[in-house]
Each structure stands twice: as structure tokens, then as C-alpha cells.
C-alpha positions as CSV (number, residue, x, y, z in Angstrom):
1,X,79.3,76.0,88.0
2,X,83.0,76.1,88.1
3,X,83.5,79.7,89.3
4,X,86.5,79.8,86.5
5,X,84.6,80.5,83.6
6,X,82.5,83.3,82.7
7,X,78.7,82.7,83.3
8,X,80.0,79.6,85.8
9,X,80.2,81.4,89.1
10,X,83.1,83.6,88.5
11,X,83.2,86.4,90.8
12,X,82.3,89.7,89.9
13,X,81.8,92.9,91.7
14,X,80.5,96.4,91.8
15,X,82.3,100.0,92.7
16,X,81.8,103.1,93.7
17,X,84.0,106.3,93.8
18,X,83.5,109.3,95.2
19,X,84.6,112.0,93.1
20,X,86.2,114.0,96.0
21,X,88.1,110.7,96.9
22,X,89.6,110.6,93.4
23,X,93.5,111.0,94.1
24,X,94.5,114.8,92.6
25,X,96.7,113.9,89.5
26,X,97.9,115.6,86.2
27,X,97.6,112.9,83.4
28,X,99.3,113.6,80.5
29,X,98.0,112.6,77.2
30,X,100.4,109.8,76.6
31,X,99.0,109.9,73.1
32,X,95.6,109.4,73.5
33,X,92.5,111.3,72.9
34,X,88.5,110.7,74.3
35,X,85.6,112.1,72.8
36,X,81.9,111.0,72.6
37,X,81.0,108.6,70.3
38,X,79.2,110.1,67.1
39,X,76.7,108.7,64.3
40,X,79.7,107.8,62.0
41,X,81.6,105.6,64.7
42,X,78.5,103.7,65.8
43,X,78.3,101.0,63.6
44,X,82.4,100.4,64.4
45,X,81.7,100.5,68.0
46,X,79.0,97.8,67.6
47,X,81.6,95.7,65.8
48,X,83.9,96.2,68.1
49,X,82.2,95.4,71.0
50,X,80.8,92.4,69.6
51,X,83.9,91.0,69.0
52,X,85.5,92.1,72.3
53,X,82.1,90.6,74.3
54,X,82.2,87.4,72.3
55,X,85.9,86.7,72.9
56,X,85.7,87.3,76.5
57,X,82.1,85.9,77.3
58,X,81.0,89.2,78.3
59,X,77.2,88.3,78.6
60,X,74.9,91.1,77.5
61,X,77.2,93.9,76.7
62,X,76.7,94.4,73.1
63,X,72.6,94.4,74.0
64,X,73.6,97.3,76.0
65,X,75.3,99.5,72.8
66,X,72.9,98.2,70.5
67,X,70.0,99.6,72.1
68,X,71.1,102.9,71.7
69,X,70.5,102.8,68.0
70,X,68.5,105.5,67.1
71,X,68.2,107.6,70.2
72,X,70.5,110.3,70.9
73,X,72.5,108.2,73.9
74,X,74.9,107.0,71.2
75,X,76.8,110.4,72.7
76,X,77.1,108.7,76.2
77,X,79.5,106.3,74.9
78,X,83.0,107.3,75.5
79,X,85.9,106.3,72.9
80,X,89.3,106.4,73.4
81,X,91.7,106.8,70.7
82,X,95.3,106.1,69.9
83,X,95.6,108.2,66.7
84,X,92.5,107.5,64.5
85,X,92.4,104.1,65.9
86,X,89.8,103.3,68.9
87,X,91.5,101.4,71.6
88,X,88.8,102.1,74.6
89,X,84.7,102.2,74.7
90,X,82.7,102.7,77.7
91,X,79.1,103.2,78.3
92,X,78.2,106.2,80.5
93,X,74.7,106.9,81.7
94,X,73.2,109.4,84.6
95,X,70.0,108.7,86.5
96,X,66.7,109.9,84.8
97,X,68.0,110.9,81.7
98,X,65.9,108.4,79.3
99,X,69.3,106.6,78.5
100,X,67.9,102.4,77.6
101,X,71.4,101.9,79.5
102,X,70.4,103.5,82.6
103,X,67.2,101.6,82.7
104,X,68.5,98.4,81.8
105,X,71.0,99.2,85.1
106,X,69.0,100.5,87.8
107,X,71.8,99.8,90.5
108,X,73.6,103.4,90.5
109,X,70.3,105.5,90.6
110,X,69.6,103.3,93.4
111,X,72.6,104.9,95.6
112,X,71.5,108.5,94.8
113,X,70.7,110.7,92.4
114,X,74.1,112.3,92.2
115,X,75.4,108.6,90.9
116,X,76.4,108.1,87.4
117,X,77.1,104.8,86.0
118,X,80.3,103.6,83.8
119,X,79.1,99.7,82.1
120,X,80.3,97.3,79.4
121,X,84.3,99.0,79.5
122,X,86.0,97.6,76.4
123,X,89.8,97.7,76.0
124,X,90.9,96.7,72.8
125,X,93.6,94.1,71.8
126,X,94.9,93.3,75.2
127,X,93.5,92.0,78.6
128,X,92.9,94.4,81.4
129,X,95.3,94.4,83.9
130,X,93.9,96.3,87.0
131,X,96.2,95.1,89.7
132,X,99.4,97.0,88.4
133,X,97.6,100.2,89.1
134,X,98.4,100.0,92.7
135,X,102.0,99.3,92.1
136,X,101.8,102.3,89.4
137,X,100.0,104.8,91.8
138,X,102.3,103.6,94.8
139,X,105.6,103.9,93.3
140,X,105.9,106.7,90.3
141,X,105.0,110.5,90.1
142,X,105.1,110.7,86.8
143,X,102.3,108.9,84.4
144,X,104.8,109.1,81.6
145,X,106.8,106.0,83.3
146,X,107.9,104.1,80.4
147,X,106.2,101.2,81.6
148,X,103.0,103.0,81.6
149,X,102.7,105.2,78.3
150,X,100.0,103.7,76.0
151,X,100.2,100.5,78.6
152,X,96.9,98.9,79.2
153,X,96.7,100.8,82.5
154,X,98.1,103.9,80.9
155,X,94.8,103.5,78.9
156,X,92.4,102.9,81.5
157,X,93.6,105.3,84.0
158,X,92.9,108.0,81.5
159,X,89.4,106.5,80.5
160,X,88.0,106.6,84.1
161,X,89.5,110.0,84.7
162,X,87.4,111.1,81.7
163,X,84.7,109.3,82.4
164,X,84.8,111.0,85.7
165,X,85.2,114.6,84.3
166,X,81.9,113.5,81.6
167,X,80.2,112.7,84.8
168,X,80.9,115.6,86.6
169,X,79.8,118.0,83.9
170,X,76.4,116.3,84.3
171,X,76.1,117.4,88.0
172,X,77.2,113.9,89.0
173,X,79.5,113.6,92.2
174,X,80.1,109.7,92.4
175,X,80.4,106.9,89.7
176,X,79.6,103.2,89.6
177,X,81.2,100.5,87.8
178,X,79.4,97.0,87.7
179,X,80.7,93.8,86.5
180,X,84.3,94.0,87.4
181,X,86.0,90.6,87.4
182,X,89.6,91.1,89.2
183,X,91.4,94.3,90.1
184,X,90.2,94.9,93.4
185,X,93.9,96.7,94.4
186,X,94.0,98.7,91.7
187,X,90.5,100.0,92.1
188,X,91.4,100.6,95.6
189,X,94.2,102.7,94.6
190,X,91.7,104.9,92.8
191,X,89.5,105.5,96.0
192,X,86.7,102.9,94.7
193,X,84.9,101.4,97.4
194,X,83.4,98.0,96.5
195,X,79.5,98.0,96.9
196,X,78.7,94.5,96.1
197,X,80.5,91.0,94.9
198,X,78.3,88.3,93.7
199,X,78.7,84.9,90.9
200,X,78.0,86.1,87.5
201,X,75.9,82.7,86.5
202,X,74.0,82.7,83.1
203,X,73.6,80.0,80.4
204,X,73.6,80.6,76.7
205,X,70.3,79.5,74.7
């Protein structure tokens, strides 16, 4: 294990956010819209996730989306769009909903019955740069800052904000994110607390 490449001991971490701790911030749309995935979107989502997971060696991500086929839990997928183009995808789940993803990822419900989960986040086209979130949140009062609008971080901020709202509508008060590689400063700036840290180890068969 070299600790550098995915599956070879690369560090990953899980994070927990209490909604009451999240900084109060009014976000403009920045040209982005978010909505639940529909059947008409689903196969396009599978194609995007398949390519993204293969490129980044995100083992098992495609499977989490694929097992939703034929279930109402396709609507648990959140899409971020710039115009008609999908730029962000995330899979949400809540305890005791019957979601295959929730059954495969039991950690959130072991924390509490009010903890929803977000997993397998795909931001399309660029690499996720969580670390600049801290500088952004600390040094600007406007989310329309030219370096933020439609940047990678602008998308992830709005995606997480929408996930919080979606889970809160379902009675959740906390949000769990698993399998994060890097970006600790950015997550802490959003009031996430680290829940666990581990080595990501797997091999292709």
C-alpha cells in the first residue's frame, strides 16, 4: 500500500453536521438549480457516475446508484444543473426508509434516528477543491464573489445547502458524509465535525 493511490491506503474520513450549527448564509443561485432525479434522468446519471467513478477510482460508487433501479428511491438522488447540464450529483438517504443505499451504508443510522446521509458526491468536469471553502467563507460576505460564482466550490456549497434542506424536510436534524478525501478545512468552515478517519483499502478483482 502506498497511501497515495485510491485503494492503496489513501486516507478517507467521515463527517457529521448538526443543522443548527451550520452558518446562516443566504446564497444566490449563481445560475444553478437543484432538483430530485426523475426516471427520465436516471440512465444519464448512471452514465455520468460510471465515468466519474472510473476516472477517480471511486470504488463502489456506481453500484450505489445502480441498485436504486426500479425503486422509488431514484428520487433520493439530487441533481445540480447549470442550465440543462448536470454539473453535480449526490445520493441522499434517511434511516428506515427502505433505501438500498441506506441499507448498504449503515453508519448514519447508528449515530441517531435524526441523521440523514449524503454519499457518492460527483462534481462534473473538475476536481473537488474543498480547501478553498475556508478562505472563501472567512474573507467574503458575498457568494457572488467573481472567483466563486460557478466555480467548483460554489457548486459544492450550494449542493450541501440543498442536501441540508432536503433532509430537514424529511425530519432530519443532522447530516453524515462518508468517504471524503481531503478538504478538512473547508468542511470545518461549514461546521462539520470529523466523525472517523481510516485508510481506504481495496483491490480490483
